[in-house]
C-alpha positions as a Markdown table, in Angstrom:
| # | Residue | x | y | z |
|---|---|---|---|---|
| 1 | Met | 119.3 | 57.5 | 17.6 |
| 2 | Lys | 120.3 | 58.6 | 21.1 |
| 3 | Ile | 117.7 | 60.8 | 22.8 |
| 4 | Leu | 118.7 | 63.6 | 25.2 |
| 5 | Asp | 116.4 | 66.0 | 27.1 |
| 6 | Ala | 117.8 | 69.5 | 27.7 |
| 7 | Ala | 115.6 | 69.8 | 30.8 |
| 8 | Ala | 117.1 | 66.7 | 32.4 |
| 9 | Ala | 119.7 | 66.9 | 35.2 |
| 10 | Gly | 123.2 | 66.3 | 33.9 |
| 11 | Phe | 122.2 | 67.2 | 30.3 |
| 12 | Ala | 125.3 | 69.4 | 29.7 |
| 13 | Val | 127.7 | 66.6 | 30.8 |
| 14 | Glu | 125.8 | 64.0 | 28.7 |
| 15 | Leu | 125.9 | 66.4 | 25.7 |
| 16 | Arg | 129.7 | 67.0 | 26.1 |
| 17 | Thr | 130.3 | 63.2 | 26.2 |
| 18 | Ala | 128.2 | 62.7 | 23.1 |
| 19 | Leu | 130.1 | 65.4 | 21.2 |
| 20 | Ala | 133.5 | 64.3 | 22.3 |
| 21 | Trp | 135.8 | 63.8 | 19.4 |
| 22 | Asp | 139.6 | 63.4 | 19.6 |
| 23 | Thr | 141.1 | 65.2 | 16.6 |
| 24 | Leu | 144.6 | 64.2 | 17.7 |
| 25 | Ser | 146.3 | 61.4 | 15.9 |
| 26 | Ser | 148.0 | 58.5 | 17.6 |
| 27 | Pro | 151.7 | 58.6 | 18.6 |
| 28 | Glu | 152.3 | 55.9 | 15.9 |
| 29 | Ile | 150.7 | 58.1 | 13.2 |
| 30 | Glu | 152.6 | 61.2 | 14.3 |
| 31 | Lys | 155.9 | 59.3 | 14.3 |
| 32 | Arg | 155.2 | 58.0 | 10.8 |
| 33 | Val | 154.2 | 61.4 | 9.5 |
| 34 | Gln | 157.3 | 63.0 | 11.0 |
| 35 | Glu | 159.4 | 60.4 | 9.2 |
| 36 | Ile | 157.8 | 61.2 | 5.9 |
| 37 | Leu | 158.1 | 65.0 | 6.5 |
| 38 | Gln | 161.8 | 64.8 | 7.3 |
| 39 | Asp | 162.5 | 62.5 | 4.4 |
| 40 | Val | 160.8 | 64.9 | 1.9 |
| 41 | Lys | 162.5 | 67.9 | 3.5 |
| 42 | Gln | 165.9 | 66.2 | 3.1 |
| 43 | Arg | 165.6 | 64.2 | -0.1 |
| 44 | Gly | 163.0 | 66.2 | -2.0 |
| 45 | Asp | 161.8 | 64.6 | -5.3 |
| 46 | Asp | 163.4 | 61.2 | -4.5 |
| 47 | Ala | 161.4 | 61.0 | -1.2 |
| 48 | Val | 158.2 | 62.0 | -3.0 |
| 49 | Leu | 158.7 | 59.2 | -5.5 |
| 50 | His | 159.5 | 56.7 | -2.8 |
| 51 | Trp | 156.4 | 57.4 | -0.8 |
| 52 | Thr | 154.1 | 57.6 | -3.8 |
| 53 | Arg | 155.4 | 54.2 | -4.9 |
| 54 | Thr | 154.9 | 52.9 | -1.4 |
| 55 | Phe | 151.3 | 54.2 | -0.7 |
| 56 | Asp | 149.7 | 54.7 | -4.1 |
| 57 | Lys | 151.6 | 51.9 | -6.1 |
| 58 | Val | 152.5 | 54.5 | -8.8 |
| 59 | Asp | 156.1 | 53.9 | -10.0 |
| 60 | Val | 157.5 | 56.6 | -12.3 |
| 61 | Ala | 161.0 | 57.9 | -12.9 |
| 62 | Ser | 160.5 | 61.5 | -12.0 |
| 63 | Val | 158.1 | 63.8 | -10.2 |
| 64 | Thr | 157.6 | 65.6 | -13.5 |
| 65 | Ala | 155.9 | 62.4 | -14.7 |
| 66 | Leu | 153.4 | 62.9 | -11.9 |
| 67 | Lys | 152.4 | 66.4 | -13.2 |
| 68 | Ile | 149.0 | 66.7 | -15.0 |
| 69 | Ser | 149.1 | 69.1 | -17.9 |
| 70 | Pro | 146.6 | 71.9 | -18.4 |
| 71 | Glu | 145.7 | 70.2 | -21.7 |
| 72 | Arg | 144.8 | 67.0 | -19.9 |
| 73 | Met | 142.6 | 68.8 | -17.5 |
| 74 | Gln | 140.8 | 70.7 | -20.3 |
| 75 | Ala | 140.3 | 67.4 | -22.1 |
| 76 | Ser | 138.4 | 66.1 | -19.0 |
| 77 | Leu | 136.3 | 69.2 | -19.0 |
| 78 | Arg | 135.5 | 68.8 | -22.7 |
| 79 | Asn | 134.7 | 65.1 | -22.4 |
| 80 | Leu | 132.4 | 65.1 | -19.4 |
| 81 | Pro | 128.7 | 64.6 | -20.0 |
| 82 | Pro | 127.1 | 68.1 | -20.7 |
| 83 | Val | 124.9 | 67.8 | -17.6 |
| 84 | Gln | 127.9 | 67.5 | -15.4 |
| 85 | Val | 129.7 | 70.4 | -17.1 |
| 86 | Glu | 126.7 | 72.6 | -16.6 |
| 87 | Ala | 126.5 | 71.6 | -12.9 |
| 88 | Leu | 130.2 | 72.4 | -12.4 |
| 89 | Arg | 129.8 | 75.8 | -14.2 |
| 90 | Thr | 126.7 | 76.7 | -12.2 |
| 91 | Ala | 128.5 | 75.9 | -9.0 |
| 92 | Ala | 131.7 | 77.8 | -10.0 |
| 93 | Asp | 129.8 | 80.9 | -11.1 |
| 94 | Arg | 127.8 | 81.1 | -7.9 |
| 95 | Ile | 130.9 | 80.5 | -5.7 |
| 96 | Arg | 132.8 | 83.2 | -7.6 |
| 97 | Ser | 129.9 | 85.7 | -7.4 |
| 98 | Tyr | 129.6 | 85.1 | -3.6 |
| 99 | His | 133.2 | 85.5 | -2.9 |
| 100 | Glu | 133.7 | 88.6 | -5.0 |
| 101 | Lys | 131.6 | 90.3 | -2.3 |
| 102 | Gln | 134.2 | 89.3 | 0.3 |
| 103 | Leu | 137.1 | 91.2 | -1.3 |
| 104 | Gln | 138.7 | 93.6 | 1.1 |
| 105 | Ala | 140.4 | 96.8 | -0.1 |
| 106 | Ser | 143.4 | 98.7 | 1.3 |
| 107 | Trp | 142.4 | 101.8 | 3.3 |
| 108 | Arg | 143.9 | 104.9 | 4.9 |
| 109 | Tyr | 142.9 | 107.9 | 6.9 |
| 110 | Thr | 144.7 | 111.1 | 7.7 |
| 111 | Asp | 144.4 | 113.0 | 11.0 |
| 112 | Ala | 144.6 | 116.8 | 11.7 |
| 113 | Asp | 148.4 | 116.7 | 12.1 |
| 114 | Gly | 149.0 | 115.2 | 8.7 |
| 115 | Ser | 149.8 | 111.7 | 9.9 |
| 116 | Ser | 148.0 | 108.7 | 8.2 |
| 117 | Tyr | 147.2 | 105.2 | 9.2 |
| 118 | Gly | 145.6 | 102.2 | 7.5 |
| 119 | Gln | 146.0 | 98.8 | 6.1 |
| 120 | Gln | 147.5 | 97.5 | 2.9 |
| 121 | Ile | 145.6 | 94.4 | 1.6 |
| 122 | Thr | 147.7 | 92.0 | -0.5 |
| 123 | Pro | 147.0 | 88.4 | -1.7 |
| 124 | Leu | 149.2 | 85.4 | -0.9 |
| 125 | Asp | 151.7 | 84.7 | -3.6 |
| 126 | Arg | 151.3 | 80.9 | -3.8 |
| 127 | Val | 148.8 | 78.5 | -2.3 |
| 128 | Gly | 148.9 | 74.7 | -2.0 |
| 129 | Met | 145.6 | 72.8 | -2.3 |
| 130 | Tyr | 145.3 | 69.2 | -1.1 |
| 131 | Val | 142.6 | 67.4 | -3.1 |
| 132 | Pro | 141.3 | 64.2 | -1.5 |
| 133 | Gly | 141.5 | 61.0 | -3.7 |
| 134 | Gly | 141.2 | 57.3 | -3.3 |
| 135 | Lys | 138.1 | 56.6 | -1.1 |
| 136 | Ala | 136.7 | 60.2 | -1.6 |
| 137 | Asn | 136.7 | 62.4 | -4.7 |
| 138 | Tyr | 135.3 | 65.8 | -4.2 |
| 139 | Pro | 135.3 | 68.1 | -7.3 |
| 140 | Ser | 133.1 | 70.5 | -5.3 |
| 141 | Thr | 135.9 | 71.0 | -2.8 |
| 142 | Val | 138.2 | 71.9 | -5.6 |
| 143 | Leu | 135.9 | 74.8 | -6.5 |
| 144 | Met | 135.3 | 75.8 | -2.9 |
| 145 | Asp | 139.0 | 76.0 | -2.2 |
| 146 | Ala | 140.4 | 77.4 | -5.4 |
| 147 | Ile | 137.9 | 79.9 | -6.5 |
| 148 | Pro | 138.1 | 82.1 | -3.3 |
| 149 | Ala | 141.9 | 82.0 | -3.7 |
| 150 | Lys | 141.7 | 83.2 | -7.3 |
| 151 | Val | 139.2 | 85.9 | -6.4 |
| 152 | Ala | 141.6 | 87.1 | -3.7 |
| 153 | Gly | 144.3 | 87.5 | -6.4 |
| 154 | Val | 146.6 | 84.6 | -5.4 |
| 155 | Lys | 149.2 | 84.4 | -8.2 |
| 156 | Glu | 149.6 | 80.6 | -8.3 |
| 157 | Ile | 147.7 | 77.6 | -7.0 |
| 158 | Ile | 149.6 | 74.2 | -6.7 |
| 159 | Ala | 147.3 | 71.2 | -6.3 |
| 160 | Thr | 148.2 | 67.7 | -5.1 |
| 161 | Leu | 145.9 | 64.7 | -5.3 |
| 162 | Pro | 146.5 | 61.0 | -4.7 |
| 163 | Thr | 145.7 | 58.6 | -7.5 |
| 164 | Pro | 146.0 | 55.1 | -6.0 |
| 165 | Gly | 146.9 | 52.7 | -8.8 |
| 166 | Gly | 147.2 | 55.6 | -11.2 |
| 167 | Val | 143.5 | 56.1 | -11.4 |
| 168 | Val | 142.5 | 59.7 | -12.0 |
| 169 | Asn | 139.0 | 61.0 | -11.3 |
| 170 | Glu | 137.8 | 62.9 | -14.5 |
| 171 | Leu | 135.3 | 65.1 | -12.7 |
| 172 | Val | 138.1 | 66.3 | -10.3 |
| 173 | Leu | 140.3 | 67.1 | -13.3 |
| 174 | Ala | 137.5 | 69.0 | -14.9 |
| 175 | Ala | 137.0 | 71.0 | -11.7 |
| 176 | Leu | 140.7 | 71.8 | -11.5 |
| 177 | Ala | 140.5 | 73.1 | -15.1 |
| 178 | Leu | 137.4 | 75.2 | -14.4 |
| 179 | Ala | 139.0 | 76.7 | -11.2 |
| 180 | Glu | 142.1 | 77.6 | -13.3 |
| 181 | Val | 144.5 | 75.8 | -10.9 |
| 182 | Asp | 148.0 | 76.4 | -12.2 |
| 183 | Gln | 149.9 | 73.2 | -11.5 |
| 184 | Val | 148.6 | 69.8 | -10.5 |
| 185 | Phe | 150.7 | 66.8 | -9.2 |
| 186 | Thr | 149.4 | 63.3 | -8.5 |
| 187 | Val | 150.9 | 63.1 | -5.1 |
| 188 | Gly | 149.0 | 62.5 | -1.9 |
| 189 | Gly | 149.3 | 61.9 | 1.8 |
| 190 | Ala | 151.9 | 63.4 | 4.2 |
| 191 | Gln | 154.4 | 63.5 | 1.4 |
| 192 | Ala | 152.3 | 65.9 | -0.6 |
| 193 | Val | 151.9 | 68.2 | 2.4 |
| 194 | Ala | 155.7 | 68.0 | 3.0 |
| 195 | Ala | 156.4 | 68.9 | -0.7 |
| 196 | Leu | 154.1 | 71.8 | -0.6 |
| 197 | Ala | 155.5 | 73.1 | 2.7 |
| 198 | Tyr | 159.2 | 72.7 | 2.0 |
| 199 | Gly | 159.3 | 72.6 | -1.8 |
| 200 | Thr | 161.3 | 70.2 | -3.9 |
| 201 | Ala | 163.2 | 70.5 | -7.2 |
| 202 | Thr | 159.9 | 70.0 | -9.0 |
| 203 | Ile | 157.1 | 71.0 | -6.6 |
| 204 | Pro | 157.2 | 74.6 | -5.5 |
| 205 | Ala | 157.0 | 75.6 | -1.8 |
| 206 | Val | 153.8 | 77.5 | -1.0 |
| 207 | Asp | 152.7 | 80.0 | 1.6 |
| 208 | Lys | 149.6 | 78.3 | 2.8 |
| 209 | Ile | 148.0 | 74.8 | 2.4 |
| 210 | Val | 144.3 | 74.3 | 2.2 |
| 211 | Gly | 142.0 | 71.3 | 1.7 |
| 212 | Pro | 140.8 | 68.2 | 3.6 |
| 213 | Gly | 142.5 | 64.8 | 3.8 |
| 214 | Asn | 142.8 | 61.7 | 6.0 |
| 215 | Ile | 144.4 | 61.6 | 9.5 |
| 216 | Tyr | 147.9 | 61.5 | 7.9 |
| 217 | Val | 147.2 | 64.6 | 5.9 |
| 218 | Ala | 145.7 | 66.4 | 8.9 |
| 219 | Thr | 148.6 | 65.4 | 11.2 |
| 220 | Ala | 151.1 | 66.6 | 8.5 |
| 221 | Lys | 149.3 | 69.9 | 8.2 |
| 222 | Lys | 149.5 | 70.5 | 11.9 |
| 223 | Ala | 153.1 | 69.6 | 11.9 |
| 224 | Val | 154.1 | 72.1 | 9.1 |
| 225 | Phe | 152.0 | 74.9 | 10.5 |
| 226 | Gly | 154.5 | 77.8 | 11.1 |
| 227 | Gln | 156.5 | 76.9 | 8.1 |
| 228 | Val | 153.4 | 77.6 | 6.1 |
| 229 | Gly | 149.9 | 78.7 | 7.0 |
| 230 | Ile | 147.0 | 76.2 | 6.9 |
| 231 | Asp | 143.3 | 76.6 | 6.7 |
| 232 | Met | 142.2 | 74.3 | 9.5 |
| 233 | Val | 142.4 | 70.8 | 10.8 |
| 234 | Ala | 139.0 | 69.4 | 10.0 |
| 235 | Gly | 137.2 | 66.7 | 11.9 |
| 236 | Pro | 134.2 | 64.6 | 10.8 |
| 237 | Ser | 131.2 | 66.3 | 9.1 |
| 238 | Glu | 128.4 | 67.6 | 11.3 |
| 239 | Ile | 124.9 | 68.9 | 11.0 |
| 240 | Leu | 122.5 | 70.2 | 13.6 |
| 241 | Val | 118.9 | 70.8 | 12.6 |
| 242 | Ile | 116.6 | 72.9 | 14.7 |
| 243 | Cys | 113.0 | 72.2 | 13.7 |
| 244 | Asp | 109.7 | 73.4 | 15.1 |
| 245 | Gly | 108.0 | 70.2 | 14.1 |
| 246 | Gln | 106.3 | 71.5 | 11.1 |
| 247 | Thr | 108.7 | 70.4 | 8.4 |
| 248 | Asp | 108.2 | 67.2 | 6.5 |
| 249 | Ala | 109.8 | 64.5 | 8.6 |
| 250 | Asp | 111.2 | 62.8 | 5.5 |
| 251 | Trp | 113.0 | 66.0 | 4.6 |
| 252 | Ile | 114.6 | 66.2 | 8.0 |
| 253 | Ala | 115.6 | 62.5 | 8.0 |
| 254 | Met | 117.3 | 63.0 | 4.6 |
| 255 | Asp | 119.1 | 66.1 | 5.8 |
| 256 | Leu | 120.5 | 64.1 | 8.7 |
| 257 | Phe | 121.5 | 61.4 | 6.2 |
| 258 | Ser | 123.3 | 63.9 | 4.1 |
| 259 | Gln | 126.1 | 64.3 | 6.6 |
| 260 | Ala | 125.9 | 60.8 | 8.1 |
| 261 | Glu | 126.8 | 59.3 | 4.7 |
| 262 | His | 130.2 | 61.0 | 4.7 |
| 263 | Asp | 131.6 | 58.5 | 7.2 |
| 264 | Glu | 130.9 | 56.5 | 10.3 |
| 265 | Asp | 132.3 | 59.3 | 12.5 |
| 266 | Ala | 130.1 | 62.1 | 11.1 |
| 267 | Gln | 127.5 | 63.6 | 13.5 |
| 268 | Ser | 123.9 | 64.4 | 12.8 |
| 269 | Ile | 121.7 | 66.1 | 15.5 |
| 270 | Leu | 118.1 | 67.0 | 15.5 |
| 271 | Val | 116.8 | 69.5 | 18.1 |
| 272 | Ser | 113.1 | 70.1 | 18.5 |
| 273 | Pro | 110.6 | 71.2 | 21.2 |
| 274 | Asp | 108.1 | 68.7 | 19.7 |
| 275 | Ala | 108.6 | 65.2 | 21.1 |
| 276 | Ala | 106.0 | 63.7 | 18.7 |
| 277 | Phe | 108.0 | 65.1 | 15.8 |
| 278 | Leu | 111.2 | 63.4 | 17.0 |
| 279 | Asp | 109.2 | 60.1 | 16.8 |
| 280 | Lys | 108.1 | 60.9 | 13.3 |
| 281 | Val | 111.6 | 61.6 | 12.1 |
| 282 | Gln | 112.8 | 58.3 | 13.7 |
| 283 | Ala | 110.0 | 56.5 | 11.7 |
| 284 | Ser | 111.2 | 58.2 | 8.5 |
| 285 | Ile | 114.8 | 57.2 | 9.3 |
| 286 | Asn | 113.7 | 53.6 | 9.8 |
| 287 | Arg | 111.8 | 53.6 | 6.5 |
| 288 | Leu | 114.2 | 55.5 | 4.3 |
| 289 | Leu | 117.5 | 54.0 | 5.5 |
| 290 | Pro | 117.2 | 50.7 | 3.6 |
| 291 | Thr | 116.8 | 52.7 | 0.3 |
| 292 | Met | 120.1 | 54.5 | 0.7 |
| 293 | Glu | 123.2 | 53.4 | -1.3 |
| 294 | Arg | 125.5 | 54.2 | 1.7 |
| 295 | Ala | 123.0 | 52.7 | 4.3 |
| 296 | Ala | 125.7 | 50.9 | 6.3 |
| 297 | Ile | 127.8 | 54.1 | 6.8 |
| 298 | Ile | 124.7 | 56.1 | 7.6 |
| 299 | Glu | 123.4 | 53.6 | 10.1 |
| 300 | Ala | 126.8 | 53.4 | 11.8 |
| 301 | Ser | 127.1 | 57.2 | 12.0 |
| 302 | Leu | 123.6 | 57.7 | 13.4 |
| 303 | Thr | 124.0 | 54.9 | 15.9 |
| 304 | Arg | 127.4 | 56.0 | 17.1 |
| 305 | Arg | 127.2 | 59.7 | 17.1 |
| 306 | Gly | 123.7 | 60.8 | 16.1 |
| 307 | Met | 121.2 | 62.2 | 18.6 |
| 308 | Phe | 117.8 | 63.7 | 19.1 |
| 309 | Ile | 117.6 | 66.5 | 21.6 |
| 310 | Lys | 114.2 | 67.5 | 23.2 |
| 311 | Val | 114.1 | 71.2 | 24.2 |
| 312 | Arg | 111.4 | 73.4 | 25.8 |
| 313 | Asp | 111.4 | 76.0 | 23.1 |
| 314 | Leu | 113.3 | 77.4 | 20.1 |
| 315 | Ala | 115.3 | 79.8 | 22.4 |
| 316 | Glu | 116.6 | 76.7 | 24.2 |
| 317 | Ala | 117.3 | 75.0 | 20.9 |
| 318 | Ala | 119.5 | 78.0 | 19.9 |
| 319 | Ala | 121.3 | 77.7 | 23.3 |
| 320 | Val | 122.0 | 74.0 | 22.6 |
| 321 | Cys | 123.3 | 74.9 | 19.1 |
| 322 | Asn | 125.7 | 77.3 | 20.7 |
| 323 | Leu | 127.0 | 74.6 | 23.0 |
| 324 | Val | 127.6 | 72.3 | 20.1 |
| 325 | Ala | 129.0 | 75.0 | 17.7 |
| 326 | Pro | 128.3 | 72.8 | 14.7 |
| 327 | Glu | 129.7 | 72.9 | 11.2 |
| 328 | His | 126.3 | 73.2 | 9.7 |
| 329 | Val | 123.0 | 74.3 | 11.3 |
| 330 | Glu | 119.6 | 74.3 | 9.6 |
| 331 | Leu | 116.9 | 76.6 | 11.0 |
| 332 | Ser | 113.9 | 74.6 | 9.7 |
| 333 | Val | 111.3 | 76.8 | 11.4 |
| 334 | Ala | 108.5 | 79.2 | 10.5 |
| 335 | Asp | 110.5 | 82.3 | 11.2 |
| 336 | Pro | 114.3 | 81.7 | 10.8 |
| 337 | Glu | 115.1 | 85.4 | 10.8 |
| 338 | Ala | 113.8 | 85.7 | 14.4 |
| 339 | Leu | 116.0 | 82.7 | 15.5 |
| 340 | Leu | 119.1 | 83.8 | 13.6 |
| 341 | Pro | 120.4 | 86.5 | 16.1 |
| 342 | Leu | 120.4 | 83.8 | 18.8 |
| 343 | Ile | 122.9 | 81.6 | 16.8 |
| 344 | Arg | 126.4 | 82.7 | 17.8 |
| 345 | His | 128.5 | 79.6 | 17.0 |
| 346 | Ala | 128.1 | 77.8 | 13.6 |
| 347 | Gly | 130.1 | 77.3 | 10.5 |
| 348 | Ala | 127.2 | 77.9 | 8.1 |
| 349 | Ile | 123.5 | 78.7 | 8.9 |
| 350 | Phe | 120.8 | 77.4 | 6.5 |
| 351 | Met | 117.6 | 79.4 | 6.8 |
| 352 | Gly | 114.1 | 78.0 | 6.4 |
| 353 | Arg | 112.5 | 74.7 | 5.5 |
| 354 | Tyr | 113.5 | 74.7 | 1.8 |
| 355 | Thr | 117.3 | 75.4 | 2.4 |
| 356 | Ser | 118.8 | 72.0 | 2.7 |
| 357 | Glu | 122.4 | 71.8 | 3.8 |
| 358 | Ala | 123.2 | 69.9 | 0.6 |
| 359 | Leu | 122.6 | 73.1 | -1.5 |
| 360 | Gly | 125.5 | 74.7 | 0.4 |
| 361 | Asp | 127.8 | 71.8 | -0.2 |
| 362 | Tyr | 127.6 | 72.3 | -3.9 |
| 363 | Cys | 126.2 | 75.4 | -5.4 |
| 364 | Ala | 124.6 | 77.9 | -3.1 |
| 365 | Gly | 127.8 | 80.0 | -3.2 |
| 366 | Pro | 129.6 | 80.2 | 0.2 |
| 367 | Ser | 132.5 | 77.9 | 0.6 |
| 368 | His | 131.7 | 74.5 | 2.2 |
| 369 | Val | 135.1 | 74.4 | 3.9 |
| 370 | Leu | 133.9 | 75.0 | 7.5 |
| 371 | Pro | 135.1 | 74.7 | 11.1 |
| 372 | Thr | 134.2 | 71.4 | 12.8 |
| 373 | Ser | 134.5 | 69.8 | 16.3 |
| 374 | Gly | 133.3 | 72.9 | 18.1 |
| 375 | Thr | 135.9 | 75.2 | 16.5 |
| 376 | Ala | 133.1 | 77.4 | 15.1 |
| 377 | Arg | 133.4 | 79.1 | 18.5 |
| 378 | Phe | 136.5 | 80.9 | 17.3 |
| 379 | Ser | 136.9 | 80.2 | 13.5 |
| 380 | Ser | 135.0 | 80.8 | 10.3 |
| 381 | Ala | 134.2 | 79.4 | 6.9 |
| 382 | Leu | 137.0 | 79.5 | 4.3 |
| 383 | Gly | 136.8 | 82.7 | 2.3 |
| 384 | Val | 138.7 | 85.3 | 0.3 |
| 385 | Tyr | 140.1 | 86.7 | 3.6 |
| 386 | Asp | 142.0 | 83.5 | 4.1 |
| 387 | Phe | 144.0 | 84.3 | 1.0 |
| 388 | Gln | 144.7 | 88.0 | 1.8 |
| 389 | Lys | 147.2 | 89.5 | 4.2 |
| 390 | Arg | 146.7 | 92.8 | 6.1 |
| 391 | Ser | 149.8 | 95.0 | 6.6 |
| 392 | Ser | 149.4 | 98.0 | 8.9 |
| 393 | Val | 150.4 | 101.3 | 7.3 |
| 394 | Ile | 151.8 | 104.0 | 9.6 |
| 395 | Tyr | 153.0 | 107.4 | 8.5 |
| 396 | Cys | 153.8 | 110.0 | 11.3 |
| 397 | Ser | 154.3 | 113.6 | 10.5 |
| 398 | Ala | 157.1 | 115.5 | 12.3 |
| 399 | Lys | 154.5 | 117.0 | 14.6 |
| 400 | Thr | 153.0 | 113.6 | 15.5 |
| 401 | Ser | 156.4 | 112.1 | 16.0 |
| 402 | Val | 157.2 | 114.7 | 18.6 |
| 403 | Gln | 153.8 | 114.3 | 20.3 |
| 404 | Leu | 154.3 | 110.5 | 20.6 |
| 405 | Ala | 157.9 | 110.6 | 21.7 |
| 406 | Lys | 157.1 | 111.1 | 25.4 |
| 407 | Pro | 154.5 | 108.4 | 25.9 |
| 408 | Thr | 156.7 | 106.0 | 23.8 |
| 409 | Ser | 159.7 | 106.8 | 25.9 |
| 410 | Val | 157.9 | 106.4 | 29.2 |
| 411 | Leu | 156.4 | 103.0 | 28.2 |
| 412 | Ala | 159.6 | 101.7 | 26.6 |
| 413 | Arg | 161.7 | 102.6 | 29.7 |
| 414 | Ala | 159.2 | 101.0 | 31.9 |
| 415 | Glu | 159.9 | 97.8 | 29.9 |
| 416 | Ser | 163.6 | 98.4 | 30.1 |
| 417 | Leu | 163.9 | 98.8 | 26.4 |
| 418 | Thr | 166.1 | 101.8 | 26.3 |
| 419 | Ala | 166.9 | 101.7 | 22.5 |
| 420 | His | 163.2 | 101.9 | 21.8 |
| 421 | Ala | 162.9 | 105.0 | 24.1 |
| 422 | Arg | 165.9 | 106.7 | 22.5 |
| 423 | Ser | 164.7 | 105.9 | 19.0 |
| 424 | Ala | 161.6 | 108.0 | 19.7 |
| 425 | Glu | 163.4 | 110.7 | 21.7 |
| 426 | Leu | 166.0 | 111.5 | 19.1 |
| 427 | Arg | 163.3 | 112.6 | 16.7 |
| 428 | Asp | 162.3 | 115.4 | 19.1 |
| 429 | Pro | 164.8 | 118.2 | 18.8 |
| 430 | Asp | 163.6 | 119.7 | 22.1 |
| 431 | Trp | 163.7 | 116.4 | 24.0 |
| 432 | Lys | 164.7 | 116.6 | 27.7 |
| 433 | Ala | 164.7 | 113.4 | 29.6 |
């Protein structure tokens, strides 16, 4: 693991270099994605079939044949081992309970002149959910994406998931059933994003696309933004642990592993004022790594992008965290409540020694769809609010209309927008320019 010292000259530059991650795809990928998007936009179902045949080696006569029936999903849920069903239901119940507290309601207020103002909150009509397949199968992400949408009142969720070679993950199907996803198509890649964005004869166009995917999916999501909304363009998984040196070193090592095992580009960072503790965690890493099923991936991730950062105190640790703006931060300290106000930029904050990030990935309750690559500086975890729209509501009484006519006219004329000015002036029977 790379070791940095926050007190060293040039630390900020060294940290920025270690954090650098290019989320942009190559020109070659962008060109290929544009080709696929335009093909699906122009040829619809025929293009979806062509690209599904090309990439997933699934050859069917119609897109309808790629649709998974509700009965098929329910069968997966029924046939899973009971322990897995119980785990899925526990996670779903906790995710639903948490997100029900995020629901926003319409509101209005009325002033002394009888005018009223407020917001009307309405859910999106239809949402598209991209479900990863192939190398990664994440039923937990199905629950984390779909349940907040359902809580928000979204009328219809259309899911797409790649099934290379026609192989379907039963746990994913069970999660789709439990989350009450309305339609599911075994289509992946940029062609799935295009179908959701533009619509085809079989796959309905949606208002927003959520869910992670590979670089082709991320590039396609960026390309269709504007035609539809998107949740975010996610980079590699990240964890930053702040520890005072009093947590079991094996616990911390395994917490770092928990994100490093996602892929070689994931980033795991430990920040501590205790240099001896950093050595203990390194010893734990060395001892535990050979026991891990994904040891090669973890080792590559920790070697390439992992780091230990020595700080003077926990306040400096919080300052380092804010520079990183990580996806996940663990406050593995004696008094996490005291440290919490100092953390300004993080996707999710895990409080105390017993709150491993892994709990949040599955069943704590909050969505694990979080900003990465420093975007926690300006964005938030996926939630109910991502599936609700806010429309301003403005009702002006006759008296208020007259009162506002003059300042409206003055400002509109200053901008050379005469029709705006006259629109306001005409409603005042006593107007004199």
